[in-house]
C-alpha positions in Angstrom: -3.2 -54.7 -60.9 0.3 -54.7 -59.4 3.5 -56.2 -60.8 5.8 -58.7 -59.1 9.5 -58.2 -59.0 11.0 -59.6 -62.2 14.0 -61.4 -60.7 15.9 -61.8 -57.4 18.3 -59.0 -58.2 18.3 -55.9 -60.4 20.4 -55.6 -63.5 21.9 -52.3 -62.3 22.9 -52.0 -58.7 25.2 -49.3 -57.3 26.0 -51.5 -54.3 27.5 -54.2 -56.6 30.6 -53.7 -58.7 31.2 -56.2 -61.5 35.0 -55.8 -62.1 36.6 -57.8 -65.0 40.2 -58.7 -64.4 42.3 -55.7 -65.2 46.0 -54.8 -64.9 47.5 -51.7 -63.5 47.1 -48.4 -65.3 44.1 -47.0 -67.2 40.9 -48.9 -67.7 40.7 -50.3 -71.3 37.4 -49.2 -73.0 35.7 -50.0 -76.3 33.4 -47.3 -77.6 30.6 -48.4 -79.9 28.9 -45.5 -81.8 32.0 -43.3 -81.4 30.9 -40.6 -83.9 27.5 -40.0 -82.3 26.7 -37.7 -79.4 27.4 -40.1 -76.6 30.6 -41.4 -78.3 32.1 -38.0 -79.0 31.4 -36.8 -75.5 32.9 -40.1 -74.1 36.1 -39.5 -76.1 36.4 -36.0 -74.8 36.2 -37.4 -71.3 38.8 -40.0 -72.0 41.2 -37.5 -73.5 40.9 -35.3 -70.4 41.6 -38.3 -68.2 44.3 -40.4 -69.8 45.4 -41.7 -66.4 41.9 -43.3 -65.9 40.9 -44.5 -69.3 42.4 -45.9 -72.5 40.3 -46.6 -75.6 41.3 -49.8 -77.4 38.7 -49.9 -80.2 36.0 -47.8 -81.9 33.0 -48.6 -84.0 30.6 -46.4 -86.0 27.9 -46.9 -88.6 30.0 -45.3 -91.4 28.4 -41.9 -92.1 31.3 -39.9 -90.7 34.5 -41.8 -91.6 36.7 -38.7 -91.5 35.7 -38.1 -87.8 36.2 -41.8 -87.1 39.7 -41.8 -88.6 40.6 -38.7 -86.6 39.3 -40.3 -83.4 41.3 -43.5 -84.1 44.5 -41.5 -84.5 44.1 -39.3 -81.5 43.3 -42.3 -79.3 45.8 -44.7 -80.9 43.3 -47.6 -80.9 44.1 -51.1 -82.0 40.9 -51.7 -84.0 38.3 -49.6 -85.9 35.0 -51.1 -87.1 32.4 -49.8 -89.5 28.9 -51.3 -90.0 28.4 -50.1 -93.6 30.4 -52.1 -96.0 30.2 -49.4 -98.6 32.0 -47.1 -96.2 35.1 -49.2 -95.9 37.1 -47.8 -98.8 36.5 -44.2 -97.6 37.5 -45.2 -94.1 40.8 -46.8 -95.2 41.5 -43.6 -97.2 40.7 -41.4 -94.2 42.9 -43.5 -91.9 45.7 -43.4 -94.4 45.5 -39.6 -94.4 45.6 -39.5 -90.6 48.4 -42.0 -90.1 50.6 -41.3 -93.0 53.5 -43.8 -93.0 52.5 -45.3 -89.6 50.8 -48.7 -89.5 47.0 -48.5 -89.7 44.8 -50.0 -87.0 43.0 -53.3 -87.7 39.7 -52.6 -89.6 36.5 -54.6 -89.2 33.7 -54.2 -91.6 30.0 -55.3 -91.6 26.9 -55.5 -89.5 28.6 -57.9 -87.0 31.7 -55.8 -86.5 30.4 -53.9 -83.4 29.5 -57.2 -81.7 33.0 -58.5 -82.4 34.5 -55.4 -80.7 32.1 -55.8 -77.8 33.6 -59.2 -77.1 37.2 -58.1 -77.5 39.7 -57.8 -74.8 38.8 -54.8 -72.6 37.4 -53.9 -69.2 34.4 -51.8 -70.2 32.2 -51.6 -73.4 30.3 -48.3 -73.9 27.4 -49.1 -76.1 26.4 -45.7 -77.6 24.8 -47.1 -80.8 21.4 -45.8 -81.6 18.6 -48.3 -82.4 17.9 -52.0 -81.9 21.0 -52.9 -83.9 22.7 -52.3 -80.6 21.2 -55.5 -79.1 23.7 -57.9 -80.6 26.7 -55.9 -79.2 25.1 -55.7 -75.8 24.6 -59.4 -75.7 28.2 -60.0 -76.9 29.7 -57.8 -74.2 27.7 -59.5 -71.5 28.5 -62.9 -72.7 32.2 -62.0 -72.9 32.2 -60.8 -69.3 32.7 -57.1 -69.9 31.3 -54.3 -67.8 28.6 -52.7 -70.0 28.1 -49.0 -69.9 24.7 -49.0 -71.6 23.5 -45.9 -73.5 21.7 -48.0 -76.1 18.2 -48.1 -74.5 16.8 -50.3 -77.3 18.9 -53.2 -76.0 16.7 -53.3 -73.0 13.4 -52.3 -74.7 13.5 -54.9 -77.4 15.6 -57.6 -75.7 15.0 -57.3 -72.0 14.6 -61.0 -71.2 17.6 -61.8 -73.3 19.7 -59.2 -71.5 18.5 -60.3 -68.1 19.4 -63.9 -68.9 23.0 -63.0 -69.6 23.8 -60.1 -67.2 25.6 -60.8 -63.9 24.9 -58.6 -60.9 26.5 -55.2 -61.3 27.6 -55.9 -64.9 25.4 -53.1 -66.4 25.9 -49.5 -65.6 23.3 -47.2 -67.2 24.5 -44.2 -69.3 21.4 -42.1 -69.6 20.7 -39.0 -67.5 17.5 -40.5 -65.9 18.9 -43.9 -65.2 22.3 -42.7 -64.1 20.4 -40.5 -61.7 18.3 -43.4 -60.4 21.5 -45.5 -60.1 23.2 -42.9 -57.9 20.1 -42.2 -55.8 19.6 -45.9 -55.2 23.0 -45.9 -53.5 21.4 -44.0 -50.6 19.5 -47.0 -49.3 18.8 -50.7 -49.7 16.4 -52.1 -52.4 14.0 -53.2 -49.7 13.6 -49.5 -48.6 12.6 -48.2 -52.0 9.0 -47.1 -52.3 9.0 -45.7 -55.8 11.2 -44.4 -58.6 10.4 -41.0 -60.0 11.5 -40.3 -63.6 11.5 -36.7 -64.6 10.5 -35.4 -68.0 11.2 -31.9 -69.4 7.7 -32.0 -71.0 9.1 -31.3 -74.4 7.9 -28.4 -76.6 4.2 -29.1 -75.9 4.1 -29.1 -72.1 0.7 -27.9 -70.9 -1.2 -28.4 -74.2 -4.3 -30.5 -74.4 -4.8 -33.4 -76.9 -7.0 -31.1 -79.0 -4.4 -28.4 -79.1 -1.8 -30.9 -80.4 -3.9 -31.9 -83.4 -2.4 -29.3 -85.8 1.2 -28.9 -84.5 3.9 -29.0 -87.2 7.2 -30.8 -87.5 9.0 -27.5 -86.8 6.9 -27.2 -83.6 7.8 -30.7 -82.5 11.6 -30.2 -83.2 11.8 -27.0 -81.1 12.8 -28.7 -77.8 13.2 -26.1 -75.0 16.1 -27.8 -73.3 18.1 -30.4 -75.3 19.6 -30.3 -78.8 19.1 -33.8 -80.2 18.4 -35.7 -83.4 15.0 -35.4 -85.0 13.7 -38.9 -84.0 14.7 -38.5 -80.4 13.4 -34.9 -80.3 10.0 -36.1 -81.6 10.0 -38.9 -79.0 10.5 -36.2 -76.4 7.5 -34.3 -77.8 5.3 -37.3 -77.6 6.9 -38.4 -74.4 7.6 -41.8 -75.9 11.1 -41.4 -74.6 9.7 -41.4 -71.0 7.6 -44.5 -71.8 10.8 -46.3 -73.0 12.6 -45.1 -69.8 9.8 -46.5 -67.6 10.3 -49.9 -69.2 14.1 -49.5 -68.8 13.7 -48.6 -65.1 11.6 -51.7 -64.5 14.2 -53.9 -66.2 17.3 -52.3 -64.7 16.1 -52.0 -61.1 13.3 -54.6 -60.9 10.8 -52.1 -59.5 7.1 -52.9 -60.4 5.5 -50.6 -63.0 3.0 -49.3 -60.5 5.9 -48.0 -58.4 7.5 -46.0 -61.3 6.1 -42.5 -61.7 6.8 -39.8 -64.3 6.7 -36.1 -63.4 7.3 -33.1 -65.6 10.2 -30.9 -64.6 10.8 -28.2 -67.3 14.2 -27.1 -66.1 15.8 -30.6 -66.5 18.0 -30.0 -63.5 16.7 -33.0 -61.4 17.3 -36.0 -63.6 15.3 -38.5 -61.5 14.5 -39.3 -57.9 14.1 -42.3 -55.6 11.5 -42.2 -52.8 12.2 -44.4 -49.8 9.8 -46.0 -47.4 10.6 -43.5 -44.6 9.3 -40.6 -46.8 12.7 -39.4 -47.8 13.2 -38.6 -51.5 16.8 -38.5 -52.9 17.2 -36.5 -56.1 20.2 -36.4 -58.4 20.7 -33.0 -60.0 23.2 -31.3 -62.4 22.8 -28.7 -65.1 21.7 -30.5 -68.3 24.8 -32.2 -69.6 25.7 -35.8 -70.5 29.2 -35.7 -69.2 28.1 -36.9 -65.7 26.2 -40.0 -66.8 29.0 -41.0 -69.2 31.6 -40.6 -66.4 29.4 -42.8 -64.1 29.2 -45.4 -66.8 33.0 -45.5 -67.4 34.3 -44.8 -64.0 32.0 -46.4 -61.4 32.5 -46.9 -58.5 34.9 -44.0 -58.7 33.8 -40.5 -59.7 35.6 -38.6 -62.4 36.4 -35.0 -61.2 34.9 -32.2 -63.2 33.1 -34.6 -65.6 30.2 -32.2 -65.8 29.4 -28.6 -64.8 28.0 -28.0 -61.3 25.4 -25.5 -60.2 26.3 -21.9 -59.3 24.5 -21.6 -56.0 25.2 -17.9 -55.7 22.5 -17.4 -58.4 18.8 -17.7 -57.8 16.9 -20.5 -59.7 13.4 -22.0 -59.7 12.7 -25.7 -60.0 9.2 -26.7 -61.0 7.4 -30.1 -61.0 4.0 -30.9 -62.6 1.9 -34.1 -62.9 1.9 -35.8 -66.3 -1.2 -35.3 -68.5 -1.8 -38.9 -69.6 -4.7 -37.9 -71.9 -2.6 -35.6 -74.0 0.4 -37.9 -73.8 -0.8 -41.6 -73.7 2.6 -43.0 -74.5 3.7 -43.6 -70.9 0.7 -45.7 -70.0 1.0 -47.6 -73.3 4.6 -48.3 -72.5 3.6 -49.6 -69.1 1.1 -51.9 -70.8 3.6 -53.3 -73.3 6.2 -53.6 -70.5 3.8 -55.8 -68.5 3.1 -57.9 -71.6 6.9 -58.2 -72.0 8.4 -60.6 -74.5 8.2 -59.2 -78.1 5.6 -56.5 -77.2 8.1 -53.7 -76.3 10.0 -54.4 -79.6 6.7 -53.9 -81.5 6.0 -50.7 -79.6 9.5 -49.3 -80.3 9.6 -50.3 -84.0 6.1 -49.0 -84.7 6.9 -45.7 -83.1 10.1 -45.3 -85.1 8.2 -45.8 -88.3 5.4 -43.4 -87.2 7.9 -40.7 -86.3 9.5 -41.0 -89.7 6.0 -40.7 -91.3 5.3 -37.6 -89.2 8.7 -36.0 -90.1 7.9 -36.8 -93.8 4.4 -35.2 -93.6 2.5 -38.5 -93.9 1.0 -38.5 -90.4 -0.3 -35.8 -88.0 1.3 -35.5 -84.6 -1.5 -37.2 -82.7 -1.5 -39.9 -85.3 1.8 -41.1 -84.1 0.5 -42.6 -80.9 -2.9 -43.5 -82.4 -1.1 -45.7 -85.0 1.3 -47.2 -82.5 -1.6 -48.2 -80.2 -3.3 -49.9 -83.2 -0.1 -51.8 -84.1 0.4 -53.0 -80.5 -3.3 -54.1 -80.3 -3.0 -56.0 -83.6 0.2 -57.7 -82.5 -1.8 -59.8 -80.1 -0.1 -62.2 -77.7 3.7 -61.6 -77.6 6.3 -64.3 -77.6 7.4 -64.5 -73.9 9.4 -66.5 -71.4 12.5 -68.6 -71.9 11.5 -69.4 -75.5 12.2 -65.8 -76.6 15.0 -65.6 -79.1 16.8 -62.8 -81.0 15.0 -64.1 -84.1 11.7 -63.6 -82.4 12.5 -60.0 -81.6 13.7 -59.2 -85.1 10.6 -60.9 -86.6 8.3 -58.9 -84.4 10.1 -55.7 -85.3 9.9 -56.4 -89.0 6.1 -57.1 -88.7 5.6 -53.9 -86.7 7.5 -51.7 -89.1 5.6 -53.1 -92.1 2.2 -52.7 -90.4 3.0 -49.2 -89.3 4.1 -48.2 -92.8 0.9 -49.7 -94.2 -1.2 -47.8 -91.7 0.6 -44.5 -92.2 0.4 -44.8 -96.0 -3.3 -45.3 -95.7 -3.6 -42.2 -93.5 -1.6 -40.1 -95.9 -3.7 -41.3 -98.8 -7.0 -40.6 -97.0 -5.8 -37.1 -96.1 -4.7 -36.4 -99.7 -8.2 -37.4 -101.0 -9.8 -35.2 -98.4 
């Protein structure tokens, strides 16, 4: 069965530039998730390009208030937000230590603080928050008419229809190595000339292993990623290739290409970040050494490019680039993602939430590696018919997530109990 295009125009289109009114001088930017990997790299880019960018506000969860306070002082922001209310006193103390006798920036506290910043006066909002809590800031930025540099993939996975209902053409620019690559490659032709999108995967630490060979892998094995240094949940998602499944759903939503025209190939070197095949047989690939500086610069600077945002290849040195087909039997996550993507509505939220719970169970020793996807598949099947269409609300998404997490925890607890008895 093939898919029809989801809407008349894609969410992310390199040929369209959504440009909020801006004055002369640097582009005002709000960074959400400033103490995380994307946020810290974005701040480094801004500090190296003060003529191009000016950060007006920062938000973080609250686990690294000393770093957040240091960022605020270096960037001279107007506002700092922290999601955790219990982190507010430590943040105020850290800011006082950084600013001394100078006036402190405005401080916002609470789970809605990031969404407040996303709607504040700026040109671009970089959403680098991890998790589905990034959905509300995404919707707030779009509704306020800001350009959205989107690194929070969960916004699209769990709230795709809600995002599509708000976003104007060209308003979203993806900040993700694969989708920034597709975004740039798509600039080489018209949408009508696109035959397929090719999303590359490193293959993770278990590339080449069969499903049977994955039965007894350990947490340490799964965390030994051959290319990228990432957090444990993201690293396990790379090992199961759930990350590629999520990216397939993202690609469908961002570019309105049917699922049967989005392919995943394994590329261990992680040099080619994704490709677009056109109807004349040409394939355009975007390639750089593994580094997030380039995608972040595309998100903040498009349609202009930021010089030296990321390292380039040294073509005087020999290198080998390999590509392999995906083993869907050993890694069923990509086909499952296509399935829930076609179901749409609350189904992707159920998939994502169940996976997060199962990954935590695996990391805690309560679930074997293959049990992650086996449990996620069961939760998706039990979910039944998802809420879809124009009736979908944020409450529907949150309710579906809550159910999926609870059911996944119940199933993983049963698995752990059964194994303990055995």
